[in-house]
N, CA, C and O atoms as a Maestro MAE file, in Angstrom:
{
 s_m_m2io_version
 :::
 2.0.0
}

f_m_ct {
 s_m_title
 :::
 protein
 m_atom[332] {
  # First column is atom index #
  i_m_mmod_type
  r_m_x_coord
  r_m_y_coord
  r_m_z_coord
  i_m_residue_number
  s_m_chain_name
  s_m_pdb_residue_name
  s_m_pdb_atom_name
  i_m_atomic_number
  :::
  1 25 -34.846 -278.243 -90.336 1 A "UNK " " N  " 7
  2 3 -34.876 -276.960 -89.684 1 A "UNK " " CA " 6
  3 2 -35.740 -277.112 -88.442 1 A "UNK " " C  " 6
  4 15 -36.810 -277.719 -88.487 1 A "UNK " " O  " 8
  5 25 -35.268 -276.560 -87.341 2 A "UNK " " N  " 7
  6 3 -36.076 -276.592 -86.124 2 A "UNK " " CA " 6
  7 2 -36.034 -275.227 -85.448 2 A "UNK " " C  " 6
  8 15 -35.079 -274.467 -85.599 2 A "UNK " " O  " 8
  9 25 -37.089 -274.940 -84.703 3 A "UNK " " N  " 7
  10 3 -37.210 -273.682 -83.975 3 A "UNK " " CA " 6
  11 2 -37.347 -273.976 -82.489 3 A "UNK " " C  " 6
  12 15 -38.004 -274.941 -82.097 3 A "UNK " " O  " 8
  13 25 -36.724 -273.142 -81.667 4 A "UNK " " N  " 7
  14 3 -36.962 -273.184 -80.226 4 A "UNK " " CA " 6
  15 2 -37.138 -271.748 -79.757 4 A "UNK " " C  " 6
  16 15 -36.684 -270.809 -80.410 4 A "UNK " " O  " 8
  17 25 -37.799 -271.591 -78.624 5 A "UNK " " N  " 7
  18 3 -38.196 -270.265 -78.164 5 A "UNK " " CA " 6
  19 2 -37.809 -270.051 -76.709 5 A "UNK " " C  " 6
  20 15 -37.827 -270.979 -75.900 5 A "UNK " " O  " 8
  21 25 -37.460 -268.817 -76.394 6 A "UNK " " N  " 7
  22 3 -37.258 -268.385 -75.017 6 A "UNK " " CA " 6
  23 2 -38.073 -267.123 -74.804 6 A "UNK " " C  " 6
  24 15 -38.077 -266.226 -75.646 6 A "UNK " " O  " 8
  25 25 -38.748 -267.060 -73.700 7 A "UNK " " N  " 7
  26 3 -39.504 -265.871 -73.319 7 A "UNK " " CA " 6
  27 2 -38.937 -265.408 -71.987 7 A "UNK " " C  " 6
  28 15 -38.987 -266.128 -70.990 7 A "UNK " " O  " 8
  29 25 -38.393 -264.186 -71.988 8 A "UNK " " N  " 7
  30 3 -37.720 -263.640 -70.808 8 A "UNK " " CA " 6
  31 2 -36.649 -264.590 -70.288 8 A "UNK " " C  " 6
  32 15 -36.485 -264.750 -69.078 8 A "UNK " " O  " 8
  33 25 -35.913 -265.227 -71.220 9 A "UNK " " N  " 7
  34 3 -34.794 -266.083 -70.859 9 A "UNK " " CA " 6
  35 2 -35.155 -267.498 -70.457 9 A "UNK " " C  " 6
  36 15 -34.271 -268.277 -70.102 9 A "UNK " " O  " 8
  37 25 -36.449 -267.859 -70.504 10 A "UNK " " N  " 7
  38 3 -36.888 -269.200 -70.126 10 A "UNK " " CA " 6
  39 2 -37.420 -269.924 -71.346 10 A "UNK " " C  " 6
  40 15 -38.214 -269.367 -72.104 10 A "UNK " " O  " 8
  41 25 -36.986 -271.169 -71.543 11 A "UNK " " N  " 7
  42 3 -37.435 -271.953 -72.690 11 A "UNK " " CA " 6
  43 2 -38.937 -272.203 -72.576 11 A "UNK " " C  " 6
  44 15 -39.435 -272.605 -71.525 11 A "UNK " " O  " 8
  45 25 -39.656 -271.956 -73.689 12 A "UNK " " N  " 7
  46 3 -41.102 -272.187 -73.746 12 A "UNK " " CA " 6
  47 2 -41.436 -272.908 -75.048 12 A "UNK " " C  " 6
  48 15 -40.661 -272.881 -76.004 12 A "UNK " " O  " 8
  49 25 -42.590 -273.544 -75.068 13 A "UNK " " N  " 7
  50 3 -43.087 -274.190 -76.276 13 A "UNK " " CA " 6
  51 2 -43.882 -273.169 -77.085 13 A "UNK " " C  " 6
  52 15 -44.391 -272.193 -76.534 13 A "UNK " " O  " 8
  53 25 -43.986 -273.394 -78.382 14 A "UNK " " N  " 7
  54 3 -44.672 -272.458 -79.278 14 A "UNK " " CA " 6
  55 2 -46.106 -272.190 -78.844 14 A "UNK " " C  " 6
  56 15 -46.582 -271.059 -78.951 14 A "UNK " " O  " 8
  57 25 -46.802 -273.216 -78.355 15 A "UNK " " N  " 7
  58 3 -48.200 -273.024 -77.980 15 A "UNK " " CA " 6
  59 2 -48.378 -272.172 -76.723 15 A "UNK " " C  " 6
  60 15 -49.503 -271.801 -76.387 15 A "UNK " " O  " 8
  61 25 -47.292 -271.859 -76.027 16 A "UNK " " N  " 7
  62 3 -47.355 -270.999 -74.851 16 A "UNK " " CA " 6
  63 2 -47.174 -269.517 -75.189 16 A "UNK " " C  " 6
  64 15 -47.280 -268.663 -74.308 16 A "UNK " " O  " 8
  65 25 -46.905 -269.213 -76.446 17 A "UNK " " N  " 7
  66 3 -46.577 -267.841 -76.835 17 A "UNK " " CA " 6
  67 2 -47.789 -266.973 -77.153 17 A "UNK " " C  " 6
  68 15 -47.715 -265.753 -77.011 17 A "UNK " " O  " 8
  69 25 -48.896 -267.564 -77.576 18 A "UNK " " N  " 7
  70 3 -50.073 -266.774 -77.940 18 A "UNK " " CA " 6
  71 2 -50.541 -265.957 -76.739 18 A "UNK " " C  " 6
  72 15 -50.844 -266.509 -75.681 18 A "UNK " " O  " 8
  73 25 -50.597 -264.640 -76.913 19 A "UNK " " N  " 7
  74 3 -51.055 -263.743 -75.867 19 A "UNK " " CA " 6
  75 2 -50.009 -263.404 -74.825 19 A "UNK " " C  " 6
  76 15 -50.269 -262.595 -73.935 19 A "UNK " " O  " 8
  77 25 -48.833 -264.003 -74.915 20 A "UNK " " N  " 7
  78 3 -47.776 -263.736 -73.935 20 A "UNK " " CA " 6
  79 2 -47.080 -262.419 -74.261 20 A "UNK " " C  " 6
  80 15 -47.125 -261.948 -75.397 20 A "UNK " " O  " 8
  81 25 -46.445 -261.840 -73.270 21 A "UNK " " N  " 7
  82 3 -45.633 -260.649 -73.509 21 A "UNK " " CA " 6
  83 2 -44.294 -260.843 -72.810 21 A "UNK " " C  " 6
  84 15 -44.181 -261.601 -71.846 21 A "UNK " " O  " 8
  85 25 -43.302 -260.154 -73.308 22 A "UNK " " N  " 7
  86 3 -41.959 -260.257 -72.758 22 A "UNK " " CA " 6
  87 2 -40.948 -260.242 -73.881 22 A "UNK " " C  " 6
  88 15 -41.293 -259.984 -75.034 22 A "UNK " " O  " 8
  89 25 -39.705 -260.516 -73.549 23 A "UNK " " N  " 7
  90 3 -38.623 -260.555 -74.540 23 A "UNK " " CA " 6
  91 2 -38.546 -261.950 -75.128 23 A "UNK " " C  " 6
  92 15 -38.247 -262.919 -74.430 23 A "UNK " " O  " 8
  93 25 -38.822 -262.039 -76.431 24 A "UNK " " N  " 7
  94 3 -38.838 -263.317 -77.131 24 A "UNK " " CA " 6
  95 2 -37.537 -263.512 -77.895 24 A "UNK " " C  " 6
  96 15 -37.077 -262.611 -78.597 24 A "UNK " " O  " 8
  97 25 -36.951 -264.691 -77.754 25 A "UNK " " N  " 7
  98 3 -35.812 -265.097 -78.572 25 A "UNK " " CA " 6
  99 2 -36.240 -266.337 -79.346 25 A "UNK " " C  " 6
  100 15 -36.782 -267.283 -78.775 25 A "UNK " " O  " 8
  101 25 -35.990 -266.320 -80.649 26 A "UNK " " N  " 7
  102 3 -36.297 -267.460 -81.500 26 A "UNK " " CA " 6
  103 2 -34.967 -268.003 -81.998 26 A "UNK " " C  " 6
  104 15 -34.166 -267.269 -82.577 26 A "UNK " " O  " 8
  105 25 -34.734 -269.282 -81.773 27 A "UNK " " N  " 7
  106 3 -33.496 -269.924 -82.201 27 A "UNK " " CA " 6
  107 2 -33.818 -270.866 -83.359 27 A "UNK " " C  " 6
  108 15 -34.684 -271.733 -83.245 27 A "UNK " " O  " 8
  109 25 -33.112 -270.686 -84.473 28 A "UNK " " N  " 7
  110 3 -33.303 -271.503 -85.669 28 A "UNK " " CA " 6
  111 2 -32.076 -272.390 -85.830 28 A "UNK " " C  " 6
  112 15 -30.942 -271.911 -85.819 28 A "UNK " " O  " 8
  113 25 -32.316 -273.682 -85.978 29 A "UNK " " N  " 7
  114 3 -31.226 -274.627 -86.189 29 A "UNK " " CA " 6
  115 2 -31.465 -275.339 -87.510 29 A "UNK " " C  " 6
  116 15 -32.570 -275.812 -87.776 29 A "UNK " " O  " 8
  117 25 -30.438 -275.413 -88.331 30 A "UNK " " N  " 7
  118 3 -30.547 -276.159 -89.582 30 A "UNK " " CA " 6
  119 2 -29.576 -277.330 -89.536 30 A "UNK " " C  " 6
  120 15 -28.543 -277.279 -88.869 30 A "UNK " " O  " 8
  121 25 -29.927 -278.367 -90.248 31 A "UNK " " N  " 7
  122 3 -29.064 -279.545 -90.347 31 A "UNK " " CA " 6
  123 2 -29.277 -280.188 -91.707 31 A "UNK " " C  " 6
  124 15 -30.335 -280.046 -92.321 31 A "UNK " " O  " 8
  125 25 -28.276 -280.881 -92.156 32 A "UNK " " N  " 7
  126 3 -28.357 -281.560 -93.446 32 A "UNK " " CA " 6
  127 2 -29.354 -282.707 -93.347 32 A "UNK " " C  " 6
  128 15 -29.335 -283.475 -92.385 32 A "UNK " " O  " 8
  129 25 -30.226 -282.819 -94.347 33 A "UNK " " N  " 7
  130 3 -31.148 -283.943 -94.473 33 A "UNK " " CA " 6
  131 2 -30.418 -285.019 -95.264 33 A "UNK " " C  " 6
  132 15 -30.154 -284.850 -96.454 33 A "UNK " " O  " 8
  133 25 -30.096 -286.108 -94.611 34 A "UNK " " N  " 7
  134 3 -29.299 -287.160 -95.247 34 A "UNK " " CA " 6
  135 2 -30.024 -287.812 -96.432 34 A "UNK " " C  " 6
  136 15 -29.388 -288.465 -97.258 34 A "UNK " " O  " 8
  137 25 -31.337 -287.642 -96.520 35 A "UNK " " N  " 7
  138 3 -32.111 -288.247 -97.612 35 A "UNK " " CA " 6
  139 2 -32.097 -287.396 -98.876 35 A "UNK " " C  " 6
  140 15 -32.650 -287.799 -99.899 35 A "UNK " " O  " 8
  141 25 -31.470 -286.221 -98.817 36 A "UNK " " N  " 7
  142 3 -31.474 -285.273 -99.931 36 A "UNK " " CA " 6
  143 2 -30.038 -285.063 -100.405 36 A "UNK " " C  " 6
  144 15 -29.095 -285.156 -99.619 36 A "UNK " " O  " 8
  145 25 -29.884 -284.781 -101.683 37 A "UNK " " N  " 7
  146 3 -28.567 -284.497 -102.256 37 A "UNK " " CA " 6
  147 2 -27.849 -283.457 -101.401 37 A "UNK " " C  " 6
  148 15 -28.400 -282.378 -101.184 37 A "UNK " " O  " 8
  149 25 -26.637 -283.735 -100.903 38 A "UNK " " N  " 7
  150 3 -25.922 -282.793 -100.032 38 A "UNK " " CA " 6
  151 2 -25.619 -281.450 -100.687 38 A "UNK " " C  " 6
  152 15 -25.297 -280.490 -99.987 38 A "UNK " " O  " 8
  153 25 -25.713 -281.358 -102.003 39 A "UNK " " N  " 7
  154 3 -25.455 -280.082 -102.676 39 A "UNK " " CA " 6
  155 2 -26.416 -278.996 -102.207 39 A "UNK " " C  " 6
  156 15 -26.054 -277.820 -102.192 39 A "UNK " " O  " 8
  157 25 -27.631 -279.369 -101.827 40 A "UNK " " N  " 7
  158 3 -28.593 -278.368 -101.362 40 A "UNK " " CA " 6
  159 2 -28.107 -277.714 -100.073 40 A "UNK " " C  " 6
  160 15 -28.166 -276.492 -99.940 40 A "UNK " " O  " 8
  161 25 -27.633 -278.504 -99.136 41 A "UNK " " N  " 7
  162 3 -27.180 -277.964 -97.850 41 A "UNK " " CA " 6
  163 2 -25.844 -277.241 -97.994 41 A "UNK " " C  " 6
  164 15 -25.612 -276.218 -97.350 41 A "UNK " " O  " 8
  165 25 -24.970 -277.775 -98.837 42 A "UNK " " N  " 7
  166 3 -23.615 -277.242 -98.966 42 A "UNK " " CA " 6
  167 2 -23.506 -276.052 -99.910 42 A "UNK " " C  " 6
  168 15 -22.512 -275.327 -99.864 42 A "UNK " " O  " 8
  169 25 -24.513 -275.830 -100.776 43 A "UNK " " N  " 7
  170 3 -24.352 -274.837 -101.832 43 A "UNK " " CA " 6
  171 2 -25.395 -273.733 -101.871 43 A "UNK " " C  " 6
  172 15 -25.165 -272.697 -102.496 43 A "UNK " " O  " 8
  173 25 -26.533 -273.925 -101.220 44 A "UNK " " N  " 7
  174 3 -27.620 -272.973 -101.363 44 A "UNK " " CA " 6
  175 2 -27.757 -272.072 -100.138 44 A "UNK " " C  " 6
  176 15 -27.578 -272.504 -98.999 44 A "UNK " " O  " 8
  177 25 -28.077 -270.824 -100.403 45 A "UNK " " N  " 7
  178 3 -28.330 -269.833 -99.363 45 A "UNK " " CA " 6
  179 2 -29.752 -270.014 -98.843 45 A "UNK " " C  " 6
  180 15 -30.659 -270.365 -99.598 45 A "UNK " " O  " 8
  181 25 -29.937 -269.770 -97.545 46 A "UNK " " N  " 7
  182 3 -31.279 -269.767 -96.955 46 A "UNK " " CA " 6
  183 2 -31.706 -268.335 -96.694 46 A "UNK " " C  " 6
  184 15 -30.888 -267.492 -96.327 46 A "UNK " " O  " 8
  185 25 -32.972 -268.066 -96.881 47 A "UNK " " N  " 7
  186 3 -33.544 -266.815 -96.395 47 A "UNK " " CA " 6
  187 2 -34.599 -267.196 -95.378 47 A "UNK " " C  " 6
  188 15 -35.562 -267.894 -95.697 47 A "UNK " " O  " 8
  189 25 -34.412 -266.736 -94.153 48 A "UNK " " N  " 7
  190 3 -35.323 -267.037 -93.054 48 A "UNK " " CA " 6
  191 2 -36.006 -265.736 -92.675 48 A "UNK " " C  " 6
  192 15 -35.341 -264.746 -92.369 48 A "UNK " " O  " 8
  193 25 -37.341 -265.734 -92.696 49 A "UNK " " N  " 7
  194 3 -38.095 -264.510 -92.468 49 A "UNK " " CA " 6
  195 2 -39.141 -264.717 -91.382 49 A "UNK " " C  " 6
  196 15 -39.855 -265.720 -91.375 49 A "UNK " " O  " 8
  197 25 -39.223 -263.764 -90.470 50 A "UNK " " N  " 7
  198 3 -40.236 -263.752 -89.422 50 A "UNK " " CA " 6
  199 2 -41.071 -262.497 -89.582 50 A "UNK " " C  " 6
  200 15 -40.526 -261.409 -89.763 50 A "UNK " " O  " 8
  201 25 -42.380 -262.636 -89.519 51 A "UNK " " N  " 7
  202 3 -43.280 -261.487 -89.540 51 A "UNK " " CA " 6
  203 2 -43.983 -261.422 -88.197 51 A "UNK " " C  " 6
  204 15 -44.600 -262.393 -87.759 51 A "UNK " " O  " 8
  205 25 -43.883 -260.273 -87.550 52 A "UNK " " N  " 7
  206 3 -44.446 -260.063 -86.222 52 A "UNK " " CA " 6
  207 2 -45.206 -258.751 -86.199 52 A "UNK " " C  " 6
  208 15 -44.987 -257.896 -87.058 52 A "UNK " " O  " 8
  209 25 -46.099 -258.575 -85.229 53 A "UNK " " N  " 7
  210 3 -46.739 -257.265 -85.094 53 A "UNK " " CA " 6
  211 2 -45.666 -256.187 -84.947 53 A "UNK " " C  " 6
  212 15 -44.751 -256.321 -84.134 53 A "UNK " " O  " 8
  213 25 -45.781 -255.129 -85.727 54 A "UNK " " N  " 7
  214 3 -44.741 -254.101 -85.781 54 A "UNK " " CA " 6
  215 2 -44.368 -253.517 -84.441 54 A "UNK " " C  " 6
  216 15 -43.192 -253.246 -84.196 54 A "UNK " " O  " 8
  217 25 -45.335 -253.316 -83.567 55 A "UNK " " N  " 7
  218 3 -45.048 -252.723 -82.265 55 A "UNK " " CA " 6
  219 2 -44.226 -253.653 -81.386 55 A "UNK " " C  " 6
  220 15 -43.594 -253.198 -80.433 55 A "UNK " " O  " 8
  221 25 -44.221 -254.954 -81.690 56 A "UNK " " N  " 7
  222 3 -43.519 -255.894 -80.826 56 A "UNK " " CA " 6
  223 2 -42.061 -256.103 -81.224 56 A "UNK " " C  " 6
  224 15 -41.283 -256.628 -80.428 56 A "UNK " " O  " 8
  225 25 -41.677 -255.710 -82.419 57 A "UNK " " N  " 7
  226 3 -40.320 -255.947 -82.898 57 A "UNK " " CA " 6
  227 2 -39.457 -254.727 -82.632 57 A "UNK " " C  " 6
  228 15 -39.553 -253.717 -83.329 57 A "UNK " " O  " 8
  229 25 -38.619 -254.833 -81.621 58 A "UNK " " N  " 7
  230 3 -37.739 -253.710 -81.267 58 A "UNK " " CA " 6
  231 2 -36.352 -253.869 -81.871 58 A "UNK " " C  " 6
  232 15 -35.690 -252.882 -82.195 58 A "UNK " " O  " 8
  233 25 -35.921 -255.104 -82.020 59 A "UNK " " N  " 7
  234 3 -34.665 -255.390 -82.704 59 A "UNK " " CA " 6
  235 2 -34.794 -256.763 -83.330 59 A "UNK " " C  " 6
  236 15 -35.492 -257.631 -82.807 59 A "UNK " " O  " 8
  237 25 -34.131 -256.953 -84.426 60 A "UNK " " N  " 7
  238 3 -34.353 -258.169 -85.191 60 A "UNK " " CA " 6
  239 2 -33.274 -259.210 -85.103 60 A "UNK " " C  " 6
  240 15 -33.331 -260.212 -85.815 60 A "UNK " " O  " 8
  241 25 -32.305 -259.010 -84.265 61 A "UNK " " N  " 7
  242 3 -31.239 -259.993 -84.175 61 A "UNK " " CA " 6
  243 2 -30.069 -259.623 -85.065 61 A "UNK " " C  " 6
  244 15 -30.196 -258.817 -85.987 61 A "UNK " " O  " 8
  245 25 -28.949 -260.215 -84.779 62 A "UNK " " N  " 7
  246 3 -27.720 -259.925 -85.504 62 A "UNK " " CA " 6
  247 2 -27.857 -260.303 -86.978 62 A "UNK " " C  " 6
  248 15 -28.210 -261.435 -87.305 62 A "UNK " " O  " 8
  249 25 -27.579 -259.361 -87.849 63 A "UNK " " N  " 7
  250 3 -27.608 -259.607 -89.278 63 A "UNK " " CA " 6
  251 2 -28.973 -259.518 -89.926 63 A "UNK " " C  " 6
  252 15 -29.100 -259.805 -91.116 63 A "UNK " " O  " 8
  253 25 -29.996 -259.132 -89.186 64 A "UNK " " N  " 7
  254 3 -31.352 -259.077 -89.749 64 A "UNK " " CA " 6
  255 2 -31.564 -257.807 -90.553 64 A "UNK " " C  " 6
  256 15 -31.008 -256.755 -90.238 64 A "UNK " " O  " 8
  257 25 -32.370 -257.920 -91.588 65 A "UNK " " N  " 7
  258 3 -32.880 -256.768 -92.309 65 A "UNK " " CA " 6
  259 2 -34.323 -256.595 -91.860 65 A "UNK " " C  " 6
  260 15 -35.125 -257.523 -91.970 65 A "UNK " " O  " 8
  261 25 -34.658 -255.412 -91.355 66 A "UNK " " N  " 7
  262 3 -35.988 -255.151 -90.821 66 A "UNK " " CA " 6
  263 2 -36.763 -254.289 -91.811 66 A "UNK " " C  " 6
  264 15 -36.234 -253.310 -92.337 66 A "UNK " " O  " 8
  265 25 -38.009 -254.654 -92.060 67 A "UNK " " N  " 7
  266 3 -38.865 -253.868 -92.945 67 A "UNK " " CA " 6
  267 2 -40.246 -253.763 -92.318 67 A "UNK " " C  " 6
  268 15 -40.754 -254.729 -91.750 67 A "UNK " " O  " 8
  269 25 -40.848 -252.588 -92.423 68 A "UNK " " N  " 7
  270 3 -42.230 -252.381 -91.984 68 A "UNK " " CA " 6
  271 2 -43.148 -252.686 -93.151 68 A "UNK " " C  " 6
  272 15 -42.879 -252.292 -94.286 68 A "UNK " " O  " 8
  273 25 -44.228 -253.386 -92.869 69 A "UNK " " N  " 7
  274 3 -45.229 -253.699 -93.875 69 A "UNK " " CA " 6
  275 2 -46.591 -253.465 -93.240 69 A "UNK " " C  " 6
  276 15 -47.163 -254.360 -92.618 69 A "UNK " " O  " 8
  277 25 -47.100 -252.252 -93.404 70 A "UNK " " N  " 7
  278 3 -48.340 -251.892 -92.723 70 A "UNK " " CA " 6
  279 2 -48.109 -251.884 -91.227 70 A "UNK " " C  " 6
  280 15 -47.205 -251.204 -90.741 70 A "UNK " " O  " 8
  281 25 -48.915 -252.632 -90.491 71 A "UNK " " N  " 7
  282 3 -48.762 -252.696 -89.036 71 A "UNK " " CA " 6
  283 2 -47.781 -253.781 -88.607 71 A "UNK " " C  " 6
  284 15 -47.465 -253.887 -87.422 71 A "UNK " " O  " 8
  285 25 -47.297 -254.583 -89.540 72 A "UNK " " N  " 7
  286 3 -46.374 -255.667 -89.233 72 A "UNK " " CA " 6
  287 2 -44.935 -255.257 -89.516 72 A "UNK " " C  " 6
  288 15 -44.674 -254.316 -90.264 72 A "UNK " " O  " 8
  289 25 -44.015 -255.982 -88.903 73 A "UNK " " N  " 7
  290 3 -42.594 -255.817 -89.182 73 A "UNK " " CA " 6
  291 2 -42.042 -257.179 -89.588 73 A "UNK " " C  " 6
  292 15 -42.438 -258.211 -89.046 73 A "UNK " " O  " 8
  293 25 -41.132 -257.166 -90.539 74 A "UNK " " N  " 7
  294 3 -40.511 -258.392 -91.012 74 A "UNK " " CA " 6
  295 2 -39.028 -258.337 -90.714 74 A "UNK " " C  " 6
  296 15 -38.358 -257.349 -91.014 74 A "UNK " " O  " 8
  297 25 -38.521 -259.404 -90.120 75 A "UNK " " N  " 7
  298 3 -37.083 -259.561 -89.898 75 A "UNK " " CA " 6
  299 2 -36.620 -260.672 -90.832 75 A "UNK " " C  " 6
  300 15 -37.083 -261.807 -90.724 75 A "UNK " " O  " 8
  301 25 -35.711 -260.354 -91.746 76 A "UNK " " N  " 7
  302 3 -35.231 -261.324 -92.726 76 A "UNK " " CA " 6
  303 2 -33.737 -261.560 -92.512 76 A "UNK " " C  " 6
  304 15 -32.960 -260.625 -92.317 76 A "UNK " " O  " 8
  305 25 -33.364 -262.822 -92.553 77 A "UNK " " N  " 7
  306 3 -31.973 -263.225 -92.384 77 A "UNK " " CA " 6
  307 2 -31.532 -263.999 -93.621 77 A "UNK " " C  " 6
  308 15 -32.277 -264.835 -94.133 77 A "UNK " " O  " 8
  309 25 -30.335 -263.725 -94.097 78 A "UNK " " N  " 7
  310 3 -29.742 -264.461 -95.186 78 A "UNK " " CA " 6
  311 2 -28.623 -265.297 -94.586 78 A "UNK " " C  " 6
  312 15 -27.712 -264.767 -93.950 78 A "UNK " " O  " 8
  313 25 -28.697 -266.614 -94.792 79 A "UNK " " N  " 7
  314 3 -27.730 -267.523 -94.189 79 A "UNK " " CA " 6
  315 2 -27.010 -268.263 -95.308 79 A "UNK " " C  " 6
  316 15 -27.625 -268.994 -96.084 79 A "UNK " " O  " 8
  317 25 -25.708 -268.065 -95.377 80 A "UNK " " N  " 7
  318 3 -24.895 -268.707 -96.402 80 A "UNK " " CA " 6
  319 2 -24.480 -270.097 -95.946 80 A "UNK " " C  " 6
  320 15 -24.458 -270.367 -94.745 80 A "UNK " " O  " 8
  321 25 -24.150 -270.987 -96.880 81 A "UNK " " N  " 7
  322 3 -23.698 -272.322 -96.493 81 A "UNK " " CA " 6
  323 2 -22.526 -272.222 -95.502 81 A "UNK " " C  " 6
  324 15 -21.631 -271.391 -95.660 81 A "UNK " " O  " 8
  325 25 -22.553 -273.065 -94.509 82 A "UNK " " N  " 7
  326 3 -21.489 -273.079 -93.519 82 A "UNK " " CA " 6
  327 2 -21.694 -272.131 -92.361 82 A "UNK " " C  " 6
  328 15 -20.884 -272.126 -91.434 82 A "UNK " " O  " 8
  329 25 -22.752 -271.322 -92.375 83 A "UNK " " N  " 7
  330 3 -23.012 -270.385 -91.270 83 A "UNK " " CA " 6
  331 2 -23.943 -271.018 -90.266 83 A "UNK " " C  " 6
  332 15 -24.286 -270.394 -89.263 83 A "UNK " " O  " 8
  :::
 }
 m_bond[331] {
  # First column is bond index #
  i_m_from
  i_m_to
  i_m_order
  :::
  1 1 2 1
  2 2 3 1
  3 3 4 2
  4 3 5 1
  5 5 6 1
  6 6 7 1
  7 7 8 2
  8 7 9 1
  9 9 10 1
  10 10 11 1
  11 11 12 2
  12 11 13 1
  13 13 14 1
  14 14 15 1
  15 15 16 2
  16 15 17 1
  17 17 18 1
  18 18 19 1
  19 19 20 2
  20 19 21 1
  21 21 22 1
  22 22 23 1
  23 23 24 2
  24 23 25 1
  25 25 26 1
  26 26 27 1
  27 27 28 2
  28 27 29 1
  29 29 30 1
  30 30 31 1
  31 31 32 2
  32 31 33 1
  33 33 34 1
  34 34 35 1
  35 35 36 2
  36 35 37 1
  37 37 38 1
  38 38 39 1
  39 39 40 2
  40 39 41 1
  41 41 42 1
  42 42 43 1
  43 43 44 2
  44 43 45 1
  45 45 46 1
  46 46 47 1
  47 47 48 2
  48 47 49 1
  49 49 50 1
  50 50 51 1
  51 51 52 2
  52 51 53 1
  53 53 54 1
  54 54 55 1
  55 55 56 2
  56 55 57 1
  57 57 58 1
  58 58 59 1
  59 59 60 2
  60 59 61 1
  61 61 62 1
  62 62 63 1
  63 63 64 2
  64 63 65 1
  65 65 66 1
  66 66 67 1
  67 67 68 2
  68 67 69 1
  69 69 70 1
  70 70 71 1
  71 71 72 2
  72 71 73 1
  73 73 74 1
  74 74 75 1
  75 75 76 2
  76 75 77 1
  77 77 78 1
  78 78 79 1
  79 79 80 2
  80 79 81 1
  81 81 82 1
  82 82 83 1
  83 83 84 2
  84 83 85 1
  85 85 86 1
  86 86 87 1
  87 87 88 2
  88 87 89 1
  89 89 90 1
  90 90 91 1
  91 91 92 2
  92 91 93 1
  93 93 94 1
  94 94 95 1
  95 95 96 2
  96 95 97 1
  97 97 98 1
  98 98 99 1
  99 99 100 2
  100 99 101 1
  101 101 102 1
  102 102 103 1
  103 103 104 2
  104 103 105 1
  105 105 106 1
  106 106 107 1
  107 107 108 2
  108 107 109 1
  109 109 110 1
  110 110 111 1
  111 111 112 2
  112 111 113 1
  113 113 114 1
  114 114 115 1
  115 115 116 2
  116 115 117 1
  117 117 118 1
  118 118 119 1
  119 119 120 2
  120 119 121 1
  121 121 122 1
  122 122 123 1
  123 123 124 2
  124 123 125 1
  125 125 126 1
  126 126 127 1
  127 127 128 2
  128 127 129 1
  129 129 130 1
  130 130 131 1
  131 131 132 2
  132 131 133 1
  133 133 134 1
  134 134 135 1
  135 135 136 2
  136 135 137 1
  137 137 138 1
  138 138 139 1
  139 139 140 2
  140 139 141 1
  141 141 142 1
  142 142 143 1
  143 143 144 2
  144 143 145 1
  145 145 146 1
  146 146 147 1
  147 147 148 2
  148 147 149 1
  149 149 150 1
  150 150 151 1
  151 151 152 2
  152 151 153 1
  153 153 154 1
  154 154 155 1
  155 155 156 2
  156 155 157 1
  157 157 158 1
  158 158 159 1
  159 159 160 2
  160 159 161 1
  161 161 162 1
  162 162 163 1
  163 163 164 2
  164 163 165 1
  165 165 166 1
  166 166 167 1
  167 167 168 2
  168 167 169 1
  169 169 170 1
  170 170 171 1
  171 171 172 2
  172 171 173 1
  173 173 174 1
  174 174 175 1
  175 175 176 2
  176 175 177 1
  177 177 178 1
  178 178 179 1
  179 179 180 2
  180 179 181 1
  181 181 182 1
  182 182 183 1
  183 183 184 2
  184 183 185 1
  185 185 186 1
  186 186 187 1
  187 187 188 2
  188 187 189 1
  189 189 190 1
  190 190 191 1
  191 191 192 2
  192 191 193 1
  193 193 194 1
  194 194 195 1
  195 195 196 2
  196 195 197 1
  197 197 198 1
  198 198 199 1
  199 199 200 2
  200 199 201 1
  201 201 202 1
  202 202 203 1
  203 203 204 2
  204 203 205 1
  205 205 206 1
  206 206 207 1
  207 207 208 2
  208 207 209 1
  209 209 210 1
  210 210 211 1
  211 211 212 2
  212 211 213 1
  213 213 214 1
  214 214 215 1
  215 215 216 2
  216 215 217 1
  217 217 218 1
  218 218 219 1
  219 219 220 2
  220 219 221 1
  221 221 222 1
  222 222 223 1
  223 223 224 2
  224 223 225 1
  225 225 226 1
  226 226 227 1
  227 227 228 2
  228 227 229 1
  229 229 230 1
  230 230 231 1
  231 231 232 2
  232 231 233 1
  233 233 234 1
  234 234 235 1
  235 235 236 2
  236 235 237 1
  237 237 238 1
  238 238 239 1
  239 239 240 2
  240 239 241 1
  241 241 242 1
  242 242 243 1
  243 243 244 2
  244 243 245 1
  245 245 246 1
  246 246 247 1
  247 247 248 2
  248 247 249 1
  249 249 250 1
  250 250 251 1
  251 251 252 2
  252 251 253 1
  253 253 254 1
  254 254 255 1
  255 255 256 2
  256 255 257 1
  257 257 258 1
  258 258 259 1
  259 259 260 2
  260 259 261 1
  261 261 262 1
  262 262 263 1
  263 263 264 2
  264 263 265 1
  265 265 266 1
  266 266 267 1
  267 267 268 2
  268 267 269 1
  269 269 270 1
  270 270 271 1
  271 271 272 2
  272 271 273 1
  273 273 274 1
  274 274 275 1
  275 275 276 2
  276 275 277 1
  277 277 278 1
  278 278 279 1
  279 279 280 2
  280 279 281 1
  281 281 282 1
  282 282 283 1
  283 283 284 2
  284 283 285 1
  285 285 286 1
  286 286 287 1
  287 287 288 2
  288 287 289 1
  289 289 290 1
  290 290 291 1
  291 291 292 2
  292 291 293 1
  293 293 294 1
  294 294 295 1
  295 295 296 2
  296 295 297 1
  297 297 298 1
  298 298 299 1
  299 299 300 2
  300 299 301 1
  301 301 302 1
  302 302 303 1
  303 303 304 2
  304 303 305 1
  305 305 306 1
  306 306 307 1
  307 307 308 2
  308 307 309 1
  309 309 310 1
  310 310 311 1
  311 311 312 2
  312 311 313 1
  313 313 314 1
  314 314 315 1
  315 315 316 2
  316 315 317 1
  317 317 318 1
  318 318 319 1
  319 319 320 2
  320 319 321 1
  321 321 322 1
  322 322 323 1
  323 323 324 2
  324 323 325 1
  325 325 326 1
  326 326 327 1
  327 327 328 2
  328 327 329 1
  329 329 330 1
  330 330 331 1
  331 331 332 2
  :::
 }
}
């Protein structure tokens, strides 16, 4: 699994995000680990969850379930095999 980030449409590294403001896009990429039984990648669902300060989360992306937890907001994604 790997993450990449864009801030206001420009690719940035994770260490550049602290204290930054703007429109953040987080891209998650998954790939099969050849050292592990392929049944895990081919058969199991992933749940990917991001927790952010509640005031900063205006939309959670396509297919996200958004929940408020105190001052934080959580965006949760369920990813089925093959997606």
